[in-house]
DOTIGU-904538 format. One record per residue (C-alpha): x, y, z; residue number from 1. Coordinates in steps of 0.2 Angstrom, whole numbers, plus 5000, padded with zeros to 4 digits. Each point is the difference from the previous one (the first is absolute). Layout:
<sites>
    u    v    w num
    X    Y    Z NUM
...
</sites>
This chain:
<sites>
    u    v    w num
 4999 4944 4950   1
 5002 4982 5004   2
 4995 4994 5017   3
 5007 4985 5010   4
 4992 4989 5013   5
 4996 5003 5018   6
 5000 4985 5011   7
 4997 4989 4985   8
 4982 5008 4999   9
 4994 5010 4985  10
 5001 5017 5008  11
 4985 5012 4996  12
 4984 5008 5004  13
 4983 4992 5000  14
 4987 5013 4993  15
 4983 4996 5007  16
 4998 4982 5007  17
 5014 4988 5002  18
 5000 4988 4986  19
 5013 4987 5006  20
 4994 4983 5005  21
 5006 4996 5017  22
 5011 4985 5002  23
 4998 4998 5019  24
 4986 4999 5013  25
 4996 5015 5011  26
 4987 5013 5003  27
 4997 5018 5006  28
 4990 5004 5015  29
 4993 5018 5003  30
 4995 5006 5017  31
 4993 5018 5002  32
 5003 5007 5017  33
 4993 5017 4998  34
 4997 5015 4989  35
 5018 5001 4994  36
 5009 4984 5007  37
 5000 4984 4991  38
 5010 4984 5001  39
 5005 4989 4985  40
 5006 4983 5005  41
 5010 4990 4987  42
 4999 4982 5002  43
 5011 4988 4991  44
 5017 5001 4991  45
 4996 5011 4985  46
 5015 5009 4992  47
 4990 5017 4997  48
 4986 5009 5007  49
 4992 5013 4988  50
 4995 5016 5007  51
 4986 5009 4991  52
 5004 5019 4997  53
 4989 5015 4995  54
 5011 5015 4997  55
 4987 5013 5004  56
 5000 4995 5018  57
 5011 5004 5015  58
 5013 4988 5006  59
 4995 4987 5012  60
 5013 4995 5014  61
 5003 4981 4999  62
 5010 4992 5014  63
 5006 4983 4996  64
 4999 4989 5015  65
 5010 4983 5000  66
 4997 4988 5014  67
 4992 5013 5010  68
 5015 5012 4999  69
 5001 5016 4989  70
 5012 4997 4985  71
 4998 5016 4988  72
 4988 5013 4996  73
 4995 5004 4982  74
 4987 5013 4992  75
 4988 4997 4986  76
 4985 5009 4992  77
 4988 4986 5003  78
 4985 4999 4988  79
 4984 5006 5006  80
 4988 5002 4985  81
 5010 4991 4987  82
 5017 4992 4997  83
 5012 5009 4989  84
 5013 4986 5001  85
 5008 4988 5013  86
 5018 5000 5007  87
 5009 4984 5007  88
 5005 4999 5018  89
 5014 4986 5001  90
 4995 4987 5013  91
 5015 4989 4996  92
 5010 5006 5015  93
 4986 4995 5012  94
 4997 4982 4994  95
 4994 4989 5014  96
 4996 5015 5011  97
 4983 5008 5004  98
 4998 5017 4991  99
 4987 5013 5004 100
 4998 5017 4992 101
 4994 5013 5013 102
 4992 5013 4989 103
 4995 5018 5004 104
 4991 5009 4986 105
 4999 5019 4999 106
 4985 5001 4990 107
 4985 5008 5009 108
 4986 4987 5003 109
 4984 5002 5008 110
 4998 4982 5006 111
 5007 4983 5002 112
 4989 4994 4986 113
 5008 5013 4988 114
 5017 4993 5004 115
 4994 4982 4996 116
 4994 5006 4983 117
 5017 5007 4994 118
 5006 4992 4985 119
 5017 4995 5007 120
 4994 4987 5012 121
 4993 4988 4987 122
 5015 5003 4988 123
 5015 4995 5011 124
 5006 4985 4991 125
 5014 4987 5001 126
 5010 4994 4985 127
 5017 4992 4996 128
 5006 5011 4987 129
 4996 5017 4993 130
 5003 5007 4983 131
 5009 5016 4993 132
 4994 5000 4982 133
 4999 5018 4995 134
 4982 5007 5001 135
 5005 5018 4997 136
 5000 5008 4983 137
 5012 5013 5007 138
 5013 4989 5008 139
 5016 5004 4992 140
 5008 4988 4988 141
 5018 5004 5004 142
 5001 5009 5017 143
 5002 4992 5016 144
 4984 4999 5010 145
 4995 4990 5015 146
 4991 4983 4997 147
 4985 5008 5009 148
 4995 5013 5013 149
 5007 5018 5003 150
 5018 5005 4997 151
 5009 5017 5003 152
 5018 5004 5004 153
 5014 4989 4993 154
 5012 4997 5014 155
 5015 4989 5007 156
 5007 4997 4982 157
 5017 4992 4998 158
 5009 4990 4987 159
 5009 4984 5004 160
 5006 4984 4991 161
 4992 5005 4983 162
 4983 5005 5008 163
 4992 5016 5002 164
 4989 5000 5015 165
 4985 5012 5001 166
 4990 5002 5016 167
 4985 5011 5001 168
 4986 5006 5011 169
 4986 4987 4998 170
 4983 4997 5007 171
 4996 4981 4998 172
 4982 5003 5006 173
 4993 5012 4988 174
 5003 5012 4986 175
 5001 5016 5011 176
 5013 5005 5012 177
 5001 4990 5016 178
 5010 4986 5009 179
 5017 5007 4994 180
 5011 4985 4996 181
 5016 4998 4990 182
 4995 4991 4984 183
 5014 4992 4991 184
 5004 4997 4982 185
 5017 4996 4991 186
 5006 5000 4982 187
 5016 4995 4991 188
 4998 5014 4987 189
 4988 5014 5007 190
 4987 4994 4988 191
 4994 4983 5005 192
 4994 4999 5018 193
 4997 4986 5012 194
 4989 5003 5015 195
 5004 4993 5017 196
 4992 4998 5017 197
 4999 5016 5010 198
 5017 5004 5007 199
 4996 5011 5016 200
 4983 5000 5008 201
 4992 5011 5013 202
 5004 4995 5018 203
 4998 5007 5017 204
 5009 5017 4996 205
 4988 5003 4986 206
 4999 5000 4981 207
 5015 4999 4989 208
 5003 5016 4991 209
 5014 5004 4988 210
 5018 4998 5002 211
 5016 4993 4992 212
 5011 4985 4999 213
 5019 4997 4996 214
 5013 4986 5001 215
 5010 5000 5016 216
 5017 4996 4992 217
 5009 5004 5016 218
 4988 4990 5012 219
 4999 5017 5010 220
 4983 4994 5007 221
 5006 4983 5005 222
 4987 4991 4990 223
 5013 4992 4989 224
 5011 5006 4985 225
 4990 5005 4985 226
 4983 4999 5010 227
 4987 5011 4993 228
 4995 5013 5013 229
 4985 5010 4999 230
 4994 5016 5009 231
 4981 5005 5000 232
 4988 5010 5009 233
 4988 4991 5013 234
 4984 5010 5000 235
 4989 4997 5015 236
 4994 5014 5011 237
 5016 5009 4995 238
 5014 4998 4987 239
 5016 4991 5005 240
 5014 4992 4990 241
 5003 4981 5001 242
 5013 4988 4994 243
 4999 4983 4991 244
 5012 4989 4991 245
 5000 4986 4988 246
 5012 4985 4998 247
 4991 4993 4984 248
 5003 5014 4988 249
 4984 5010 5005 250
 4987 4987 4999 251
 4996 4999 5018 252
 5005 5013 5014 253
 5004 4998 5018 254
 4994 5014 5011 255
 5013 5007 5012 256
 4995 4997 5018 257
 5006 5017 5006 258
 4988 5010 4989 259
 4997 5014 4998 260
 5018 5006 4997 261
 4995 5018 4999 262
 4986 5011 5007 263
 4997 5018 4999 264
 4987 5012 5008 265
 4993 5005 4983 266
 4994 4991 4985 267
 5014 4993 4989 268
 5001 4986 4988 269
 5007 4991 4984 270
 5018 4997 5006 271
 5012 4999 4985 272
 5017 4993 5005 273
 5016 4996 4992 274
 5018 4994 5005 275
 5011 5016 4998 276
 5018 4994 4995 277
 5007 5017 5004 278
 4994 5000 5018 279
 5000 4981 5002 280
 4982 5002 5008 281
 4982 4998 4995 282
 4992 5017 4995 283
 4981 5001 5001 284
 4989 5014 4993 285
 4983 5001 5009 286
 4985 5010 4995 287
 4995 5012 5013 288
 4983 5000 4992 289
 4990 5015 5007 290
 5016 5010 5003 291
 5004 5000 4981 292
 5018 4995 5003 293
 5011 4985 4999 294
 5010 4994 5015 295
 5017 4992 4998 296
 5006 4986 5012 297
 5015 4989 5001 298
 5003 4983 5008 299
 5014 4987 5001 300
 4988 4985 5001 301
 4982 5006 4995 302
 4995 4998 5018 303
 5006 5016 5009 304
 4997 5016 4990 305
 5008 5018 5002 306
 4991 5015 4993 307
 5013 5010 4989 308
 4990 5013 4991 309
 4984 5006 4992 310
 4996 5007 4983 311
 4986 5008 4992 312
 4992 5013 5011 313
 4992 5013 4988 314
 5008 4992 4985 315
 4992 4993 4984 316
 4981 4996 5000 317
 4993 5002 5017 318
 4982 4998 4998 319
 4998 4981 5004 320
 5008 4988 5012 321
 5018 4994 4995 322
 5001 4981 4998 323
 5011 4986 4992 324
 5018 5007 4999 325
 5014 4993 4990 326
 5018 5007 5001 327
 5014 4995 4987 328
 5015 5006 4991 329
 5001 5001 4981 330
 5013 5006 4987 331
 4995 5016 4990 332
 5000 4995 4982 333
 5015 5007 4990 334
 5008 5009 5015 335
 5010 4987 5011 336
 4991 5007 5015 337
 4988 4992 5012 338
 4985 5006 5009 339
 4988 4993 5013 340
 4981 4999 4996 341
 4987 5001 5014 342
 4983 4993 4994 343
 4986 5007 5010 344
 4982 4994 4996 345
 4986 5012 5006 346
 4981 4999 5001 347
 4991 5011 4996 348
 5010 5014 4992 349
 5005 4993 4983 350
 5001 5012 4986 351
 4983 4994 4993 352
 4992 4996 5016 353
 5001 4985 5012 354
 5016 4990 5002 355
 5016 5001 4991 356
 5019 4998 5001 357
 5011 5015 5003 358
 5019 4999 5002 359
 5015 5010 5005 360
 5018 5000 4993 361
 5014 5003 5012 362
 5015 4994 5010 363
 5000 4988 5015 364
 5014 4997 5012 365
 4993 4985 5009 366
 4991 5011 5013 367
 4992 5015 4991 368
 4992 5002 4983 369
 5002 5018 4992 370
 4990 5004 4985 371
 5007 5010 4985 372
 4993 5017 4997 373
 4995 5008 4983 374
 5008 5017 4993 375
 4989 5009 5013 376
 5006 4991 5015 377
 4984 4990 5002 378
 4997 4981 5001 379
 4989 4997 4985 380
 4986 4987 5000 381
 5003 4986 4988 382
 4988 4986 4995 383
 5005 4983 4994 384
 4984 4997 4990 385
 4988 5013 4993 386
 4984 4989 4999 387
 4987 4997 5014 388
 5004 4982 5003 389
 5017 4998 5006 390
 5003 4999 5018 391
 5010 4991 5014 392
 5015 4998 4989 393
 5014 4991 5007 394
 5015 4990 4993 395
 5007 4983 5002 396
 5015 4997 5012 397
 5015 4990 4994 398
 4995 5002 4981 399
 5013 4993 4988 400
 5013 5010 4991 401
 4997 5016 5011 402
 4983 5002 4993 403
 4987 5011 5009 404
 4984 4991 4995 405
 4984 5007 5007 406
 4981 4997 4999 407
 4985 5009 5006 408
 4982 4997 5004 409
 4989 5004 4985 410
 4986 5009 5008 411
 4995 5016 5010 412
 4993 5001 5017 413
 4986 5011 4993 414
 4991 4986 4992 415
 5010 4984 5002 416
 4986 4991 5009 417
 4987 5005 4987 418
 5008 4995 4983 419
 4989 4988 4990 420
 5007 4984 5006 421
 4995 4988 5014 422
 5009 4984 4999 423
 5016 5010 5003 424
 5005 5018 5002 425
 5016 5008 4994 426
 5015 4995 4990 427
 5018 5005 5001 428
 5008 5012 4988 429
 5013 4993 4988 430
 5017 4998 5007 431
 5012 5015 4996 432
 5018 5004 5001 433
 5004 5016 5009 434
 5014 5011 4994 435
 5006 5018 5001 436
 5002 5012 4986 437
 5004 5019 4999 438
 4985 5010 4991 439
 5002 5015 4989 440
 4996 5011 5016 441
 5016 4993 5008 442
 4991 4990 5013 443
 5002 4982 5004 444
 4985 4989 4998 445
 4995 4982 5001 446
 4996 4990 4985 447
 4989 4985 4999 448
 5002 4987 4986 449
 4991 4984 4997 450
 5010 4986 5007 451
 5010 4990 4986 452
 4991 4984 5004 453
 4984 5007 4994 454
 5006 4998 4982 455
 4995 4982 5002 456
 4982 5005 5000 457
 5000 5004 4982 458
 4991 4989 4989 459
 4995 5002 4981 460
 5007 5016 4992 461
 4984 5009 4994 462
 5009 5014 4992 463
 5019 5004 4999 464
 5010 5015 4995 465
 4986 5010 4993 466
 5005 5018 4994 467
 4987 5013 4996 468
 4996 5019 4998 469
 4986 5005 5012 470
 4988 5015 4997 471
 4983 5005 5007 472
 4990 4986 4992 473
 5011 4987 5009 474
 5005 4982 4997 475
 4992 4985 5007 476
 5009 4984 5005 477
 4992 4983 5005 478
 5004 4992 5017 479
 4998 4982 5004 480
 4982 4995 5002 481
 5002 4997 5019 482
 5007 5018 5002 483
 5014 4993 5011 484
 5016 5006 4992 485
 5016 5010 5001 486
 5003 5015 4989 487
 5017 5008 4996 488
 4997 5017 4992 489
 5013 5013 4995 490
 4994 5017 4993 491
 5008 5016 4995 492
 4988 5015 5002 493
 5009 5011 4988 494
 4988 5014 4997 495
 4985 4993 5009 496
 4993 5009 5015 497
 4994 4983 5007 498
 4998 4982 4997 499
 4986 4989 5005 500
 5000 4982 5003 501
 4982 4992 5002 502
 4996 4982 5005 503
 4983 4996 4994 504
 4988 4985 5001 505
 4984 4994 4992 506
 4990 5008 5014 507
 5005 5017 4996 508
 5011 5002 5015 509
 5016 5010 4999 510
 5016 5002 5010 511
 5009 5015 4993 512
 5018 5004 5003 513
 5008 5017 4994 514
 5017 5006 4997 515
 5004 5019 5001 516
 5017 5003 4993 517
 4999 5018 5005 518
 4996 4998 5018 519
 5010 4983 5000 520
 4985 4991 5008 521
 4991 4983 4997 522
 4982 4998 5006 523
 4988 4986 5003 524
 4981 5002 4999 525
 4990 4985 5006 526
 4983 5010 5003 527
 4992 4990 4985 528
 5011 4984 5002 529
 4986 4989 5005 530
 4992 4996 5017 531
 5004 5016 5011 532
 4984 5003 5011 533
 5005 4989 5015 534
 5009 5015 5007 535
 5000 5019 4996 536
 5019 5000 5002 537
 5003 4988 4986 538
 4997 5010 4985 539
 5016 5010 4998 540
 5013 5007 4989 541
 5018 4998 5006 542
 5015 5009 4993 543
 5019 4997 5001 544
 5015 5010 4995 545
 5009 4992 4985 546
 5018 5006 5005 547
 5005 5003 4982 548
 5003 5016 4990 549
 5001 4994 4982 550
 4982 4995 4996 551
 5003 4982 4999 552
 4991 4987 5010 553
 5003 4981 5003 554
 4986 4991 5008 555
 4998 4982 5007 556
 4982 4997 5003 557
 4994 4984 5009 558
 4981 4997 4998 559
 4992 4986 5011 560
 4982 4997 5003 561
 4998 5013 5013 562
 5015 5011 5000 563
 5012 5010 4989 564
 5018 5004 5005 565
 5010 5012 4989 566
 5019 5002 5001 567
 5007 5015 4991 568
 5017 5005 4994 569
 5010 4985 5007 570
 4990 5001 5016 571
 5002 5019 5003 572
 4982 5000 5004 573
 4987 4986 5004 574
 4982 5001 5002 575
 4989 4986 5007 576
 4981 5001 4998 577
 4986 4987 5003 578
 4986 4999 4986 579
 4985 4989 4999 580
 4994 5000 4982 581
 4984 4990 4997 582
 5009 4993 4984 583
 5018 4997 4996 584
 5010 5014 4992 585
 5002 4995 4981 586
 5006 5016 4992 587
 5014 5013 5003 588
 4997 5017 4991 589
 5015 5012 4998 590
 4996 5018 4995 591
 5009 5017 5000 592
 4994 5018 5002 593
 5008 5016 4995 594
 5011 4992 4987 595
 5008 4983 4994 596
 5009 4987 5011 597
 5008 4984 4996 598
 4999 4983 5007 599
 5018 4994 4999 600
 4996 4982 5007 601
 4984 4991 5005 602
 5001 4982 5006 603
 4986 4991 5008 604
 5002 4983 5009 605
 4985 4989 5006 606
 5002 4993 5017 607
 4993 4983 5004 608
 4985 4999 5012 609
</sites>
């Protein structure tokens, strides 16, 4: 997706040595003080200092000292034997001041001479710009990604004045988890994203973990009518909840001087809050992570919070920690009724290993959430997505037209730090519209459909309205040469026992999807999809219920350079999986077993890269 400018510089990652020509005078002085302690002095008014990284190393602790006083602490995997890439440290706030980096490395060393030989010391460099030109074959063509560095949970999202604001957990100093900061992007259409400077950075209370934002239309917090208010978890030695606000539509935030606004004796994080018009107060749902429950609080002003109830003990998937809640009300299609949805992201404990998003349907009276039960009187476990790579799903507040638009982190904690990219790591899922429907079993479930704005991605129509009879031999259909495309496919299984949809490339790799109309399931096999050996947890087969009883299946399949997202039967099921094919998918093969089937419609659109 299209990137904007950050501080009038070209934002990016310098792989290897810095190749910009400095437009300033200045130098770097390195003083080794001992086996693990080194000072790096920055002289002059350079805009950026490039920090050399080697991902296989442990984090070094870097205290930034300005005019003799500590300013901040960051962490980076400093290069020892080679430089994988360099990351920029912004020096512009310190222009005219003395800057010293007091560095403690954790690598074991036998002598000071060993320390002096480390690759990092000769590869610190100054430059006036840095470049984000994509250097990754697997960087998505149409999903949101950070300009560089590590990204995980989306958080703090809101809509205002025609702009969708997306914040995310970001590490500006490497492509593995660390230095949690709120990165920031915005979009007028959920398709084209502009990157902005970091919105909320770590401070004395710790790193900035996930949270939520909303428009304070009532000026309840006293920061001004229609101020953007944000709650997030400050993660230092302990986890506590902090408040911030913005008076410029979320571009910059002021940190509330009375932080933290909520402390507990046990680990809790990821506050999700909304103004409840029924109670005329703020409601906050907080993940009581290790206790596998959600806590519900209320507040008139976002500063004083009262515990109202808890939910979740012994319910749903309990294997991992509970994180990233979201609570909202939706109409049930075709009934005139409304229900509340509580999203609960867990890690591990997903249906196919690792992280995933479960949810509960129920009622909420402003204080207590009560989940619906099934015919046996039990609270069923329900999953929002049946792939391995859909986590930390939360929705935008204040979305127009009553929409409940959500987005997730497209990865899995089992292997997120090991996927075969380095300039950046992780993308977001496509934005989705959440709805409620009643399935053949009488239960109410959440649906996920691609946001309507995604239709603007469509380029050339490769194939339109194709109809065909399918047998065991199968039919093959060409995809665009890039493999980046959207496929709309409707099938009628008729007498077939299964239908198989295979994505192929010139390297002989295959991603295989299978519809079983008897079991009413759809499966996705990526065991032979391309590069899979970076983690034993990556080769996998995932499976979803299709929530149909007539042998008919309607699929929307979005194929990007390193992901496939499948939406089935108007979003009644969704499946998100990463894939890393060594060559693009160029062919779709459709075959049937046990009898004939029909393709009632096949349309393929290219998507511009």
